[in-house]
N, C-alpha and C positions, 0 to 999 in steps of 0.2 A: 504495499498502498503506499502509495508516495503524499509525502506530506510537504505542503509547499506553506512557504510564511513571504509575507508580504511587509515590508521594511522600508520607507517611505525615510529620505535623507537629506538635513538640509541642514548645512552649513558642522558637521557632526566629522568628520576628517580626523579629530585627536581620540574620539569614543570609539571608530568603526573596529577597529581591532580588539578591544577589550570585549565587544557586544557580539564578533563572531566566536572570540572564545566562547564567551557563554552559551549562545545557540553550537555551536558544535561537542562543548562537555554533551550537554542538553543529546545530541544525534547519538554520539557513541553510546551513552549509558543508554538508551531506549533502542538503539539500530534500527532508528527512521532510515526510510527513501526518501531524501532529503533534495527540496529545488530550495534556496530562498533569493527571492528575485529582490537588490537593491537598488530602489528608484530616485536619484537623486534632481530631487526637484529645482534646479534652476541654484546649485551653493555659489558661494561668493569667496569659499574657500577652495583648497584641491579635493575635496570628498569624492569626486568623480577619481581623480589618479590613486584614491587608495583604496577606489571600490574596484579600478581596472589590477592592483596588487595586490590586493583578497583574490583575485580571481583566481592567482595565478597559482594560489597555496591548497582551494577550494575549488572545486570542480563543480561542487554543483551550483554556483554560486550564477544567476543571472544577472547580470546588467544592464539598467538604462538611465539615460542622461538626456534630458528634458532639455529644450533650448530656451528656456527661460522657468521665472518662480510662476506657475501657476495654481500654486497652491495645494494643500496639504491632500483637501479630499480628494479635489481631480487629480493629484498625483496616485493615491490607493487607488483610484477608480480608474487610469493609465494600468496600474497594475494589475490588477484584479482580469485586464482582460487579456494578461498572457500567462495567468498558473495553467496550472496543467493536475496539481493536485486531485487524491479525494478527499484529503484534508486541509484546507486553505485557512491558518493565521494572519490576523494582524495587528502588528506590534511597531512600537515609533523605535528611535535609533535612541532614543535617549538614556534607556534602562530602565527609565520611571516605572516601568512596567515589565519586573523579570521575567527573561528569559526564561527562568527557572519553574517556573508556575506554570507553562507552555501545555508539560506530559498530563498534570492534571485537569486543565483546558480540555485537552484532546480525548484524555478520558469520558466525559459527558457522550463525546459525542459515539464515542465504543459501549456508551448503554442505553443509546438510543434518540437523543438530544439530534436536531439540525446545527443549533446554534446554542454557542456556549460562549455569553460573552461578560466582561469585567464591573462588578459593581464595587466601586469605590469608596471602602466605608472609611480610611482616612486618608486626607492626602498632606503632602510633608513641603506645601508651598505658606506663599503668604496671606496674612489675614485675609489681604483684602481682593485679591485671587480664586481664593476660596470660597468666599461668601458673594463672589459675582456667579462662580460656575451656581453653588447651590439653590443660587435665588435664579437665575436662567433656565436650568434643567424643571425645577416644580411650578414655575411662569410657564415654560414649553406645554409640560402635561398638562396641566387646567386646558390648555385652551388649542392643545390638537387633536385633529381628529381619528390621530390615531395613536396609543395605547405608548409612549415613549419611556422605558425604563429610568428609573432617578436615578441619577449621578452615573451612568453607564455612557464610558467614551468607545471609541475605535477600536479597543483593544477588545479580541474578537476569534473564538476558533469557528469556521462553519465546513460545513459540508459543500462539497461541490454545486446540485443541486441547487443551494441557496443562494451562491453565486453566480449562476446562468439567469436564474430569475430575476435577481438583481442588477445583472446588465443588461435584462430587458428595459430597463428605464434611464433611456437617453435624457436625463436630463441637464441640461448644460451646466448648473449648481448644485451637484449631487451634496445633500444633506446625508451621507451614509449612515449613522446610526438612525437617523427615521426612515431611508428607503430599509434597510436588515428588518426594523420592528413592521412596516409595510408589506414584505413581502408573506410577512406569518414563519410558517412551519412550526416546529417545538421546538421553544427555546425556555434556556434556563441563566439566567444571572447568580454568578459566580463574587460574592463578597473577595475583595482580598487589599490589602494593608500598600495606597502607593505611593511608593518609593523616592527621596529629594534627587534634584539630577545631577550626576555622578558629575558630570564636568560640563564646564559650558553654559550658555543663557538657554531659552528656549527661543527660537525660531515663530511662535505666539507671539505676533503683537498684539498691542491693546485694536487696535486697527483691522485684523485680521482675525481676532477673537469675535468683534461688533457683526463682521460678515460674514462668521461663522454662524452667526447670532441669530442673522436675519435668514439669511436661507435656511434653516432653520424657520421657521415663524412663518414666512408666508413660504413655507415649501409646505406645509404639513398645517396650517391653519389657514381658515375666511373669518376667524373671530375682526383682525382689523378693518377689513370692510367692513362687518356688519358692525363697531362701534362708528362711523359712518355717520352710517342709518340715525342712532343714539340719539350723537353731537347733534344732529343737527334737527331732531325732536328737541331735547332739549331745549336748543338753542333758539326753536320759535317759542318755547312754551314759555321759555324766558322772558322771552319779545312781550309775548300777550300778556304775562302775569303783573310787568315793568309797567305795560305801554295802560294796565289796565288800575294802577296802584298811580298813576300822573293823573289819570281823570279824576278821578273819586281822590285825591287831597286838592284838585286842583277846585269839584263842586260842590265839598264838604267843608273845604278849608278854606279854600278862596287863594291855596298854594302856589303859584306858576313854579315850575322847576326850569333851573338854569338852567336851558337848552344847547347855549354853545357845548359844557360844560360834557353832557350828558348823551349829547351827538356823540364830542369825539370818544368817548367812553365805548362808549357803544360800537361802533366805527371798527377802535382798536380789538374789542372782544371778539370780535365774528371776523374780521378779520385774520386775528391768527388761529380760530375756527378752521375757517376755510384751508390756508396754509396748511393746518397738521391734515386736514382732508386730501386735499392735492395731495400733500407726500404722500401720503399709504397709497393713495390711489396710484401713485404713481411709480410704487413701490413694484406692485403686480405688472402694471404696464411694462418696467423695466425688466421682469421675468419674464413674460410674455413675448416680449421684443427677442430675447435673450433667443429663445428656443425658438420662435422663427429662421433668425439665420443661420444656426444649427452649425455655430462653429467647431470643430473638436477640444476637447475638453483638454489636449495638450496636444505640445508636435513633440517623436521622441527624435534629438541631433542626434545620437548616440546610442550603441547598445551591446554588450556582451554577452557569449552564448545564448543570444536570445531568438527564437524563433515569430515570424510576426505572423498572423493571427489573417488569415484569409476573412477582409468582410462580404 
């Protein structure tokens, strides 16, 4: 049985040798027939040169170099198109999700599960990042049209049929943990303690995290667009109530409202609501536009020991 492991790589030249040592240790211990896909997502360091060097030491390495940085989700999605294994794992390059956990995760597939995904019981990261992640996952679960498990990331193992079905969803901005939940099959969450990053800093900038969060929200929930209708109804109700209040104080007390100040406040209030609504609608329009352009998820510049699948 062939085991495939996908590792998205970004500016990780320093940690790749240690990662390979850890993975190879598990391969030898459990006698896996292994395929390891290292996909370099436009690194600014010499990550791909390190991958080339490691491929001469480990024959099971398949290397992919993307022409630029397309993002973590697009890189993983690209690698998924090239896996051959019966069991497929996705694991990050920073060793925060330890390769030593892979045998336990794979064992759930042996027991009949189609997917075993990691649930982060504890994260050794700064307070703001942990708080933001927790808030996002809980918000997404509340508004999503499918059940996306709390505190689950991309770290998982899957059977080949799950990956094949995920690849049928050709979304230009894939939110993989949402797609994984959407396709269904028999899934189980496995709790683990996420380790601190071994070397260097995370490639996930605040901007990239916001993009992934937006992709998840707008791909798996229609709530933002429904909120627009509620805002419109609330604004209409406010306008009617305020107009009635102005007329009431005028006819009962003879007090005339200061028109200029009231007008300015109302214009500012409703202009802000309109801009917010246009922004939400715009996000959905942009997603639709991205899909209709049908651009590729990524462009492969160079590869090692990789057979390009026929489209």
